[in-house]
C-alpha positions in Angstrom: -124.4 -123.2 195.6 -128.1 -123.5 196.2 -129.7 -120.8 198.2 -132.2 -121.7 200.9 -135.5 -122.0 199.3 -138.3 -120.5 201.4 -141.7 -122.0 200.8 -143.8 -119.1 199.5 -146.2 -120.4 196.9 -146.4 -123.0 194.1 -144.5 -122.3 191.0 -147.6 -122.2 188.7 -149.2 -119.5 191.0 -145.9 -117.6 191.0 -145.8 -117.2 187.2 -148.1 -114.2 187.0 -148.2 -111.6 184.2 -144.9 -110.9 182.5 -142.9 -107.9 183.6 -142.0 -107.2 180.1 -138.5 -108.5 179.8 -137.8 -109.2 176.2 -141.0 -107.4 175.1 -139.1 -105.3 172.6 -138.5 -108.3 170.5 -142.2 -109.1 170.4 -143.6 -112.6 170.8 -142.3 -114.7 167.9 -144.5 -117.1 166.1 -145.0 -120.7 167.3 -143.0 -122.5 164.6 -139.9 -123.5 166.6 -139.5 -127.2 167.4 -139.5 -126.8 171.2 -143.1 -125.5 171.4 -145.2 -127.8 173.6 -146.8 -130.6 171.6 -150.5 -130.3 170.7 -151.4 -132.8 173.4 -149.3 -131.2 176.1 -151.1 -131.2 179.4 -152.5 -128.2 181.0 -151.0 -127.0 184.3 -153.3 -129.3 186.3 -152.7 -132.4 184.2 -150.9 -135.4 185.7 -147.2 -135.7 185.1 -147.6 -139.1 183.5 -149.4 -137.4 180.6 -146.5 -134.9 180.3 -143.6 -137.3 180.4 -141.8 -138.2 177.2 -141.5 -141.9 176.6 -137.7 -141.8 176.7 -137.3 -139.4 179.6 -136.1 -142.1 181.9 -136.8 -145.1 184.1 -139.9 -145.4 186.2 -138.3 -143.7 189.2 -137.6 -140.6 187.0 -141.2 -140.2 185.6 -143.3 -140.2 188.7 -146.9 -139.2 188.1 -148.4 -136.7 190.5 -152.1 -136.9 190.0 -153.8 -134.9 192.7 -155.6 -137.0 195.2 -159.4 -136.6 195.6 -159.0 -135.0 199.0 -156.1 -132.8 197.9 -153.8 -134.4 200.5 -151.5 -137.3 199.7 -149.9 -137.7 196.2 -149.9 -140.7 194.0 -146.4 -141.4 192.8 -145.5 -144.4 190.6 -148.6 -146.2 191.9 -147.7 -145.5 195.5 -148.7 -142.9 198.0 -146.6 -140.0 199.3 -147.9 -138.1 202.3 -148.5 -134.3 202.3 -145.2 -132.5 202.8 -143.0 -135.5 202.0 -140.4 -135.7 199.2 -141.7 -137.1 195.8 -139.1 -136.1 193.2 -135.9 -134.0 192.7 -136.4 -130.9 194.9 -140.1 -131.7 195.0 -142.6 -132.3 197.8 -146.2 -133.4 197.9 -148.2 -130.1 198.3 -152.0 -130.0 198.2 -152.1 -133.4 196.5 -149.6 -132.5 193.7 -145.8 -133.2 193.5 -144.1 -129.8 193.0 -141.1 -127.7 193.8 -142.0 -125.9 197.0 -141.0 -122.4 195.9 -139.5 -120.6 193.0 -138.4 -117.1 192.0 -141.0 -114.8 190.4 -141.3 -115.0 186.6 -140.1 -112.4 184.2 -141.0 -114.3 181.1 -143.4 -117.1 180.3 -143.2 -119.9 177.7 -145.5 -120.2 175.9 -146.8 -116.6 176.2 -144.1 -114.0 175.9 -142.2 -116.4 173.7 -143.7 -119.3 171.9 -140.7 -121.6 172.5 -137.9 -122.1 174.9 -135.2 -121.6 172.3 -136.7 -118.3 171.2 -136.7 -117.0 174.7 -133.0 -118.1 175.2 -131.9 -116.5 172.0 -133.7 -113.2 172.5 -132.8 -112.7 176.1 -129.1 -113.7 175.7 -128.7 -111.4 172.7 -130.1 -108.6 174.7 -128.0 -109.5 177.8 -131.1 -109.3 179.9 -131.1 -111.2 183.2 -134.4 -113.0 183.5 -136.3 -115.9 185.0 -138.2 -117.9 182.4 -141.2 -119.9 183.7 -142.0 -122.9 181.4 -145.6 -124.2 181.4 -146.2 -127.9 182.0 -145.8 -130.0 178.9 -143.4 -131.8 176.6 -141.1 -129.7 174.4 -139.4 -131.4 171.5 -136.1 -130.4 169.9 -132.5 -129.6 171.1 -131.6 -126.4 172.9 -128.5 -124.3 172.2 -127.4 -121.9 175.0 -126.4 -118.8 173.1 -123.7 -116.4 174.4 -124.8 -113.8 176.9 -123.4 -111.8 179.8 -126.5 -111.8 182.0 -127.7 -114.8 184.0 -130.7 -116.7 182.7 -132.8 -119.1 184.8 -135.4 -121.5 183.2 -137.9 -123.0 185.7 -140.5 -125.6 185.5 -143.1 -126.6 188.2 -141.3 -130.0 188.6 -139.2 -132.4 186.6 -142.1 -134.8 186.3 -144.3 -132.1 184.7 -141.9 -130.2 182.3 -140.1 -132.4 179.8 -137.5 -131.1 177.4 -137.4 -134.0 174.9 -134.0 -133.2 173.5 -130.4 -132.2 174.4 -129.0 -129.0 175.9 -125.6 -127.8 174.7 -123.5 -124.7 174.3 -120.7 -124.0 171.9 -117.2 -122.9 173.0 -116.9 -119.1 173.2 -114.0 -116.6 173.6 -115.4 -114.3 176.3 -117.3 -114.5 179.6 -120.8 -116.0 179.2 -122.9 -115.8 182.3 -124.5 -118.9 183.8 -127.7 -120.5 182.5 -129.6 -122.4 185.1 -132.3 -125.1 184.7 -134.6 -125.9 187.6 -137.5 -128.4 187.8 -137.3 -129.9 184.3 -136.5 -133.2 182.7 -133.8 -133.1 180.0 -134.2 -136.3 178.0 -131.0 -136.3 175.9 -128.2 -135.0 177.9 -126.4 -131.7 178.8 -123.0 -130.6 177.3 -121.3 -127.3 178.2 -117.7 -125.9 178.3 -118.8 -123.1 180.5 -121.1 -122.0 183.2 -124.3 -124.0 183.7 -126.6 -124.9 186.6 -128.9 -127.9 187.0 -131.2 -128.0 190.1 -134.1 -130.3 190.9 -133.8 -131.8 187.5 -134.0 -135.3 185.8 -131.3 -135.8 183.2 -130.9 -138.8 180.9 -128.1 -139.5 178.4 -128.4 -139.7 174.6 -126.6 -142.7 173.1 -122.9 -143.0 173.8 -122.7 -139.7 175.6 -122.5 -138.7 179.3 -125.8 -137.5 180.7 -124.0 -134.3 182.0 -120.7 -133.5 180.4 -118.8 -130.4 181.6 -115.7 -130.2 179.3 -113.1 -127.5 179.6 -110.7 -128.4 176.8 -109.2 -125.5 174.9 -110.6 -122.9 177.2 -109.4 -119.6 175.6 -107.8 -116.5 177.1 -110.2 -113.8 178.2 -112.7 -116.1 179.7 -114.0 -115.5 183.2 -114.1 -118.2 185.8 -116.6 -120.9 184.7 -119.0 -122.5 187.2 -121.0 -125.7 187.1 -123.6 -126.4 189.8 -125.4 -129.7 189.8 -127.7 -130.0 192.8 -130.5 -132.3 193.7 -130.9 -134.0 190.4 -131.7 -137.6 189.3 -129.1 -138.4 186.6 -128.5 -141.7 184.7 -126.2 -142.3 181.8 -127.0 -145.9 180.8 -124.0 -147.0 178.7 -122.1 -143.8 179.6 -121.2 -141.8 182.7 -124.0 -140.0 184.6 -121.7 -136.9 185.3 -118.4 -136.4 183.5 -116.1 -133.4 184.3 -113.1 -132.9 182.1 -110.6 -130.2 183.1 -108.4 -129.2 180.1 -104.9 -127.7 180.1 -106.2 -124.2 180.1 -103.4 -122.8 182.3 -101.0 -122.8 179.3 -103.7 -121.0 177.2 -104.2 -118.2 179.7 -107.7 -119.2 180.7 -109.3 -119.0 184.1 -110.4 -121.6 186.6 -113.4 -123.9 186.4 -115.2 -124.6 189.6 -117.7 -127.5 189.7 -120.0 -128.6 192.5 -121.9 -131.8 192.4 -124.1 -132.3 195.5 -127.3 -133.9 196.7 -127.7 -136.0 193.5 -129.1 -139.4 192.8 -126.6 -140.9 190.2 -127.5 -144.4 189.1 -127.5 -147.2 186.5 -124.6 -145.8 184.5 -121.1 -147.0 183.5 -119.7 -144.4 185.9 -121.6 -142.3 188.4 -119.0 -139.5 188.6 -116.1 -139.4 186.2 -113.5 -136.7 187.1 -110.4 -136.2 184.9 -107.6 -133.5 184.7 -104.8 -132.8 182.3 -101.4 -131.1 182.9 -101.9 -127.4 183.6 -105.5 -127.7 184.6 -106.7 -125.1 187.2 -109.8 -125.0 189.2 -111.7 -127.0 191.8 -114.1 -129.9 191.9 -116.4 -130.8 194.8 -118.7 -133.9 195.0 -120.5 -134.1 198.3 -123.6 -135.8 199.7 -124.5 -137.7 196.6 -126.0 -141.2 196.5 -124.8 -143.6 193.8 -126.3 -147.0 193.1 -126.1 -149.6 190.4 -123.2 -148.2 188.4 -120.3 -150.2 187.0 -118.0 -147.8 188.8 -119.3 -145.3 191.3 -116.5 -142.7 191.2 -113.6 -142.6 188.8 -110.7 -140.2 189.3 -108.1 -139.9 186.5 -105.4 -137.6 185.2 -102.3 -135.6 185.8 -101.6 -134.2 189.3 -99.4 -131.3 188.1 -102.3 -128.9 187.6 -103.6 -126.7 190.4 -106.8 -128.7 190.9 -108.3 -129.3 194.3 -110.9 -132.0 194.4 -113.2 -133.0 197.3 -115.2 -136.3 197.6 -116.9 -136.3 200.9 -120.0 -137.8 202.4 -121.1 -139.8 199.4 -122.9 -143.1 199.4 -121.8 -145.7 196.8 -123.6 -149.0 196.9 -124.4 -152.0 194.6 -121.7 -151.2 192.0 -118.9 -153.4 190.5 -116.3 -150.9 191.8 -117.1 -148.2 194.3 -114.1 -145.8 193.8 -111.3 -146.1 191.2 -108.3 -143.9 190.7 -105.1 -143.9 188.7 -103.4 -141.5 191.1 -102.7 -141.3 194.8 -104.6 -138.9 197.0 -101.3 -136.9 197.6 -98.7 -135.8 195.1 -94.9 -136.4 195.4 -94.6 -133.5 197.7 -97.2 -134.8 200.1 -99.7 -132.1 199.0 -103.3 -133.3 199.3 -104.8 -133.6 195.8 -108.0 -135.6 196.4 -109.7 -135.0 199.7 -111.5 -138.4 200.3 -113.4 -138.6 203.6 -116.6 -139.9 205.2 -117.8 -141.9 202.2 -120.0 -145.0 202.7 -119.2 -148.0 200.5 -121.3 -151.2 200.7 -122.6 -154.0 198.6 -120.0 -153.4 195.8 -118.0 -156.2 194.3 -114.9 -154.2 195.0 -114.8 -151.0 197.1 -111.5 -149.8 195.6 -109.9 -150.0 192.2 -106.4 -148.9 190.9 -104.7 -146.6 193.4 -107.9 -145.8 195.4 -107.6 -146.5 199.1 -109.7 -146.1 202.2 -110.1 -142.6 203.5 -110.7 -141.1 207.0 -114.2 -141.8 208.3 -115.2 -144.3 205.6 -118.2 -146.4 206.4 -118.0 -150.0 205.1 -120.8 -151.6 207.0 -124.5 -151.9 206.0 -125.7 -148.3 205.7 -129.3 -149.4 206.5 -131.1 -147.7 203.6 -134.8 -147.5 202.9 -136.5 -148.4 199.7 -136.8 -145.0 198.1 -135.1 -143.5 195.0 -132.8 -142.2 196.3 -133.0 -144.1 199.5 -132.9 -142.4 202.9 -131.0 -143.8 205.9 -133.3 -145.6 208.3 -133.4 -144.9 212.0 -130.2 -146.2 213.6 -128.2 -146.0 210.3 -124.5 -145.3 210.7 -124.9 -142.6 208.0 -126.8 -140.3 210.4 -124.6 -137.5 211.6 -121.5 -139.1 210.1 -120.8 -136.4 207.5 -118.9 -133.1 207.6 -121.4 -130.3 208.6 -119.2 -127.7 207.0 -119.9 -129.3 203.6 -123.5 -130.4 204.0 -126.0 -128.5 201.8 -128.8 -126.7 203.6 -131.5 -128.8 202.0 -131.4 -132.5 200.9 -132.5 -134.1 197.6 -136.2 -133.7 198.5 -135.8 -130.1 199.6 -136.1 -131.1 203.3 -134.0 -129.1 205.7 -130.9 -130.8 207.1 -131.1 -128.7 210.3 -127.4 -128.5 210.7 -126.9 -132.3 210.8 -124.7 -133.9 208.2 -126.2 -137.3 207.2 -124.1 -139.0 204.6 -125.7 -139.2 201.2 -128.3 -137.2 199.3 -131.2 -137.7 201.6 -131.6 -136.7 205.3 -132.6 -139.5 207.7 -135.3 -139.5 210.3 
């Protein structure tokens, strides 16, 4: 769950001298493949120089060249006013599109470590909790999330300025690996993990024939602690595959522990499926998808699998528009004993060829009239929209997709209205 971010300073200013975490290993040489390219921009370069060519569509690669007067930002050829949202978790601040605040840095890349992979490997091996600040630039090569029992957070100034031009993946371990979080970066070739991972204020694109974000729990072994996946305020597209796929395996028979997944405040678009959620017999855990905006997918939300596992799923206050099918399910919302399996409420469905597929059916509080959305990516509800105040306040995140406070009001979708 995302903590309230207090605007304290810009990320680049926050990344001061290292506190020495990982210093015993010494700074390795700069030979690893994810070192910033020789033409990587400096911290004050425009994001358009930093963005890899395959990092995503134009709405995912907004340039943020500072304006001459240090006020409004130039984003994709348009103008964003000071203090307004300009990217995942980002706002226009002093003429640049950045994340408003971030934790203090323990380690810097490059600097304390020449590459991101070297930092991950050293810190995870030492089981040292650390925040790694990544300088603006494009970093080539895939990343492997090594086993470790201390949390690791990797932070960029914004997804438009820090590009990881490869995939992120983790092997399956017997044990209890601590969560690895990414914030304010673009991941150009997908994320795959069978255990704890966090994505916040990120852009993620899929590699060929693979989900953009794939949380798979098959064959989860005894001795593992609870696994957690948190996907918050990200721009995710899968092209010819799902944007987000969550597969709960039959780990109850293997003695494993629950998997808890939260998908909230995201912009999920232009994929075969926006959210694909599937369970098997014996699955245990929970899944929650709330306040997402989905557009232009073949199917917005797909629910599939056996109802015999102890899985509780929640799909509340999502917007699904301009898709072939909004919601498809091969099971009913309640099992044979009338126990609620899939909590489906307050979703807005409009402009889809079909709102329901398979056994999917309308839920309480569904909005099926014009949601009156603006032109942004993701779009915000306009004044007078039926989405305003129509969600569940108990499930609404504190901040919206653009890091704007929701102020206790629950507007349906990823973006707060006026």
